[in-house]
Steps between C-alpha positions, in 0.01 A plus 500: 500500500454474876145478624407788730394372838144595599464584866184516699450838669313458824515862613202721423461872554188593703214628287511843660867540402469397135570767234178668391396603153401858424132414543561346843715796602225741403251301705728506805568872468131567459426310821753704692370820344143415595605441860697826510204693362262334745725580796552853371128566470450375856766742628342785304154417638641518851665833416241672281172313535379542142762401241517615138696358207716813517587425864602148405710624206690740729550234767623235253692755285335379180287653226123526561438278197701220666283532811181475294624181333599346832171592668309324225701184563457532877124546460489177298672326792250644747758712685361849433184683411571775249252737345661753262514849651359370830805355669641160588417276794642166607254215535504271803725265303736785418516617862574146622787471251638841602491421873685174435766673289553774758540238774764318293673825413523628856611168646769475233622850587514404866694181420747686277568757772489279811660179366722619214572839657438695180451877537138600559512734200615220266237226539178635350594441136630149573185409694293626204667238282496211746138539614372350172690174544424377851198296599270559796662205676848650463362836615356337812836338573679833464251658741560221753881523466477875565273443802200657323609864467217755483675744267757523225825693568327817383220457755220395265273224640564149368122460508399779262149510649631597844427856610804618697336829605772716345453823306711707264759727654346784296188471717687550828495822701793715604600401853407131458731230628473207262635157413567398140288195410567434131630634170289446188739629234748216461719637225867431575613863494211611721566232761872580496419865573268413790766271646755779473287744703370231740134524399436125521239277668500523883693830494372762743443846357397839630315721253674829570368742238355552154557779252189700404596461132643195328392252768852438630490313831775516761536184709717390789581134447615256765626546852784728392248744352666533162307759298403438137273681256286303257249593231144385446601241241710319763248541785220358281669160493586483870222372729504563874305454823503693829803411711406255774585623847663250729308416815647642818631241750202558736263439208673174418475399867131580505438302180690203645295511823179517300597188306588317822166599652305382198676165475343337815157618390546318175612186683196519727270543204644190336472295821134602545434401140 
């Protein structure tokens, strides 16, 4: 009977790629779930201020009992403070984690749109998955490769603590000329609709009218003045700022002269010093 030759196998699969048992899988899924909940609570705090377990259940599309179980685990990890019937609040540790996750998420969206040329309405879900698997170092390298963008493709600040000065379109006044700053509802079908009507970041809009009942707003979008009507549910997720007026040529000339006049003074001040 021939002797079977024993060969030495030098190749090894990296630890992170090895098949995981059910217990390991549960641990990994739990980690991702904790991060998603933490990020979700941060978004809700920004949106609502005080957050309840019911708010979280609606946002995550899960049963309230699942939220209660998760909050207990998150409290053990020092991510949230939760008093039954009194709301939920992220701790400093939880806020730091959320800000980091949002930075990763928004940079990934920007990379997927700018480098891989994926549609802007098709990157949110993918970024949600990838954000849990990249380190801070990789995130920093992505930011550098993208020349440190300030926003994601939907206009939301990469630095979640940045106040961009925008307000909801629902708070605008008829007759306002506005510029779209960001969109906070990133569901695929919602983004596809906004793209279809041109209501995207940096778009110029004129708030033409509003119905006395039903809160239907009529907008003129873009330079061609295309007219669209949107409801309150759409306007709530679109954030705007007053349209910036371009300086007239004589104003630019005056500003330039002022800078030229100031420059020698600065040189003289340095020479006297």
